[in-house]
C-alpha positions as CSV (number, residue, x, y, z in Angstrom):
1,T,162.4,193.9,-27.8
2,G,163.7,192.2,-24.7
3,E,166.2,189.8,-23.2
4,L,166.0,186.5,-21.3
5,L,167.4,187.1,-17.8
6,Y,167.5,183.4,-16.8
7,F,165.9,180.0,-17.3
8,D,166.4,177.5,-14.6
9,N,165.1,173.9,-15.1
10,S,167.7,172.3,-12.9
11,H,165.2,171.7,-10.1
12,E,162.6,169.7,-12.1
13,E,163.2,166.7,-9.9
14,Q,162.2,168.9,-6.9
15,G,159.1,169.9,-8.8
16,W,159.7,173.5,-10.0
17,V,161.2,175.6,-12.8
18,S,161.7,179.3,-13.1
19,A,162.4,182.0,-15.8
20,G,162.8,185.7,-16.1
21,A,162.8,188.3,-18.9
22,R,163.3,192.1,-19.2
23,S,162.5,194.8,-21.8
24,A,163.6,198.4,-21.9
25,E,162.2,199.0,-25.4
26,A,158.5,198.0,-25.2
27,Y,157.5,201.4,-23.8
28,D,159.7,204.5,-24.1
29,G,161.3,205.4,-20.8
30,W,160.1,202.3,-19.0
31,T,161.8,199.0,-18.0
32,L,159.6,195.9,-17.5
33,S,160.8,192.8,-15.8
34,R,158.8,189.6,-15.3
35,R,159.9,186.5,-13.3
36,L,157.9,183.3,-13.1
37,L,158.1,180.1,-11.0
38,L,156.0,177.1,-11.9
39,A,155.4,174.3,-9.5
40,E,152.7,171.7,-9.1
41,G,149.3,173.4,-8.9
42,L,150.7,176.9,-8.7
43,L,152.4,179.8,-10.6
44,V,154.3,182.6,-8.9
45,D,154.4,185.8,-11.0
46,V,156.5,188.9,-10.1
47,F,156.1,191.8,-12.6
48,S,158.3,194.9,-11.9
49,V,157.9,198.2,-13.7
50,E,160.3,201.2,-13.5
51,G,159.9,204.6,-15.2
52,G,160.9,208.2,-15.0
53,K,157.6,209.7,-13.7
54,A,154.5,208.6,-12.0
55,E,151.8,207.5,-14.4
56,P,148.9,205.0,-14.3
57,I,150.3,201.4,-14.5
58,D,147.8,198.6,-15.3
59,W,148.2,194.9,-14.8
60,L,145.6,192.8,-16.6
61,L,144.5,189.2,-16.5
62,R,141.5,187.6,-18.3
63,S,140.1,184.1,-18.3
64,P,137.0,182.2,-19.3
65,G,134.6,181.7,-16.5
66,K,132.9,183.9,-13.9
67,L,135.2,186.3,-12.0
68,R,134.6,187.0,-8.3
69,L,136.7,189.8,-6.8
70,G,137.5,189.2,-3.1
71,L,136.8,192.9,-2.3
72,E,133.6,194.9,-2.3
73,P,133.5,196.4,-5.8
74,A,131.5,199.4,-6.7
75,P,130.8,200.9,-10.2
76,I,133.7,202.9,-11.6
77,E,133.1,205.9,-13.9
78,E,136.2,207.1,-15.7
79,K,137.5,208.4,-19.0
80,P,139.4,205.6,-20.8
81,L,143.1,206.1,-20.9
82,H,143.3,204.3,-24.2
83,S,140.9,203.4,-27.0
84,A,141.3,199.7,-26.0
85,Y,139.6,200.4,-22.7
86,E,136.5,201.5,-24.5
87,Y,135.7,197.9,-24.9
88,F,135.5,197.3,-21.2
89,Q,131.9,196.9,-20.0
90,G,130.5,197.0,-16.4
91,L,133.7,198.2,-14.8
92,R,133.5,197.7,-11.0
93,G,136.3,197.8,-8.4
94,A,137.7,198.8,-5.1
95,S,140.9,200.3,-3.6
96,T,143.0,198.5,-1.1
97,K,146.6,198.4,0.3
98,A,146.2,194.9,1.7
99,D,146.7,191.5,0.1
100,W,143.6,190.4,-1.8
101,T,142.2,187.6,-3.9
102,A,140.1,187.0,-7.0
103,E,139.0,183.8,-8.6
104,W,137.4,182.6,-11.8
105,A,134.8,179.7,-11.7
106,L,135.8,177.8,-14.8
107,E,133.2,176.6,-17.3
108,G,133.7,173.9,-19.9
109,G,137.3,173.0,-20.6
110,N,138.5,169.4,-20.1
111,D,137.6,166.8,-17.5
112,R,140.3,168.2,-15.2
113,T,139.4,171.9,-15.3
114,A,135.6,171.9,-15.8
115,G,134.0,173.1,-12.6
116,G,137.3,174.1,-11.1
117,L,138.7,177.5,-10.0
118,L,141.6,179.8,-11.1
119,H,142.5,181.4,-7.7
120,L,144.7,184.5,-7.6
121,T,146.3,186.1,-4.6
122,M,148.1,189.5,-5.1
123,R,150.4,191.2,-2.7
124,G,149.0,194.5,-1.3
125,A,150.6,197.9,-2.2
126,P,149.5,201.4,-1.5
127,A,146.9,203.0,-3.7
128,T,146.0,199.8,-5.5
129,Q,142.7,199.8,-7.4
130,A,141.4,196.3,-8.3
131,A,138.6,196.3,-10.9
132,Q,136.7,193.8,-13.0
133,A,135.0,194.2,-16.3
134,V,133.8,192.2,-19.3
135,A,136.0,192.5,-22.4
136,P,136.4,190.8,-25.8
137,G,138.1,187.4,-25.7
138,P,139.0,184.9,-28.4
139,A,136.6,183.7,-31.1
140,G,134.2,186.5,-30.4
141,K,133.6,185.5,-26.8
142,R,133.5,187.9,-23.9
143,W,135.7,187.2,-20.9
144,D,135.7,188.5,-17.4
145,T,138.8,190.6,-17.0
146,L,140.8,191.8,-14.0
147,R,142.6,195.2,-14.1
148,V,144.9,196.2,-11.3
149,R,145.9,199.9,-11.5
150,R,148.5,201.9,-9.6
151,Q,149.7,205.5,-10.0
152,A,153.5,205.2,-9.7
153,K,156.8,205.5,-11.5
154,Q,158.0,202.2,-9.9
155,T,156.0,199.3,-8.7
156,E,156.0,195.5,-8.4
157,F,153.0,193.3,-8.9
158,A,153.5,190.0,-7.1
159,A,150.8,187.3,-7.6
160,V,150.2,183.6,-6.9
161,Y,147.9,181.6,-9.2
162,Q,146.4,178.3,-8.0
163,M,144.6,176.0,-10.4
164,L,142.0,174.1,-8.3
165,A,140.0,171.0,-9.2
166,P,136.4,170.8,-8.2
167,G,136.1,170.6,-4.5
168,Q,139.8,171.6,-3.9
169,T,140.5,174.5,-1.6
170,P,143.4,177.0,-2.2
171,L,146.6,176.7,-0.1
172,P,147.1,179.7,2.3
173,V,149.3,182.4,0.8
174,R,151.4,184.7,2.9
175,F,153.6,187.4,1.4
176,H,156.6,188.7,3.3
177,A,159.6,190.9,2.8
178,G,161.7,188.2,1.1
179,G,159.0,186.4,-1.0
180,V,155.9,184.3,-0.4
181,A,154.9,181.2,1.4
182,V,152.3,179.0,-0.3
183,G,151.2,176.3,2.1
184,E,154.5,174.6,3.1
185,K,156.3,175.9,0.0
186,E,158.6,178.9,0.3
187,I,159.5,181.0,-2.7
188,R,162.2,183.6,-2.5
189,F,162.1,186.7,-4.7
190,G,165.8,187.8,-4.3
191,E,167.1,191.3,-3.9
192,S,166.5,192.8,-7.4
193,A,164.1,192.5,-10.4
194,A,166.8,190.4,-12.1
195,A,167.2,187.9,-9.3
196,P,166.0,184.4,-10.0
197,L,162.9,183.2,-8.2
198,A,163.7,180.1,-6.2
199,M,161.8,177.6,-4.1
200,R,163.2,176.5,-0.7
């Protein structure tokens, strides 16, 4: 139900690859576009959503480990939008329009990931609610889950993931009009939801 917009592995020697895809059929009346750029230690994720009317739009990420939201979450009482949300337990969150972070303290895994962190930085946008909950994961386990919600007919979720070994600190992340700077790396988003992500 979608199409590949591009796949660029011509910069592997420079340490990065990127890809993008789009679907106008997954949800009636909505077009979803996702562009990814993978480099050493980081993943840049730009997810664009376009529809005909303002509705709640949710972005979700779950991972093993303990989630810590870099805001001041408070309990959220709400009627689930869908039966799948009935499985969420302990929903807590906060609203913000600024850039924000979240991270999972990883447990188990292999020698490289055990004791490490999955660190997320998301670009701010008006009327963003970031919330955490516990939800079903693989093999009957329960995973800490992040839900980002916006009421809109068009929005773009831009995020940077950093996989950190024990004792490693995340690189600084700075979003700007044309893309994002991660440490000394500069990633350009382009002028449309179909433009390839590129590292400069």
